[in-house]
Steps between C-alpha positions, in 0.01 A plus 500: 500500500709811458363743238678813366352844556360527153302184524365602842384835342343313210317264739361803689397664185330186390299484825397860463397438138299192603324695773417783261378238249270354748359839593437580135329172447277570799410841366422360155267236648316768699448708189387197297246427764370859490488476114285178535266683744470792253421271211233324703351834610485620134324168402240556784451865382411379160230265646372743753318752285498863609470503880850474642622590843842598626634497854657832630641425840207367700236638256352321195385739238334457163742560215499529127578161333699649209702712747589199712588309181727770391661531845565123522640485142750782583598311818538183299734668248705647784533164677582327173790742452625437852487127443701538178753709677532242780535223245789690342659548840446130579669395179797726563549394857464138419765522221741690727450245770558211263826650377626564851387148612710341217811707593467411859447125429809503274709644778365266764552192282873586441 
């Protein structure tokens, strides 16, 4: 099949968009896993009482329960913002890829 230059460019653009979309989805999944781990840790902190330990490199040190909770909640908020940003990018890339896909299919079917 012989395609015009514009269609070839759109196909390449579609491939790049789909690769970027896959990378965004992978990043989002990693952040969602991290969020889940933070939520589990916060749940355990509630159960644990006052003695909490934190690992610094290869050393485990006793830490303040409330300080750890605050730190984890801040991290949770930051990661939640990142997930929302990635979801927005995912939606945008997906919509763009869909539009380009429709254009390319129309040209190929002609």
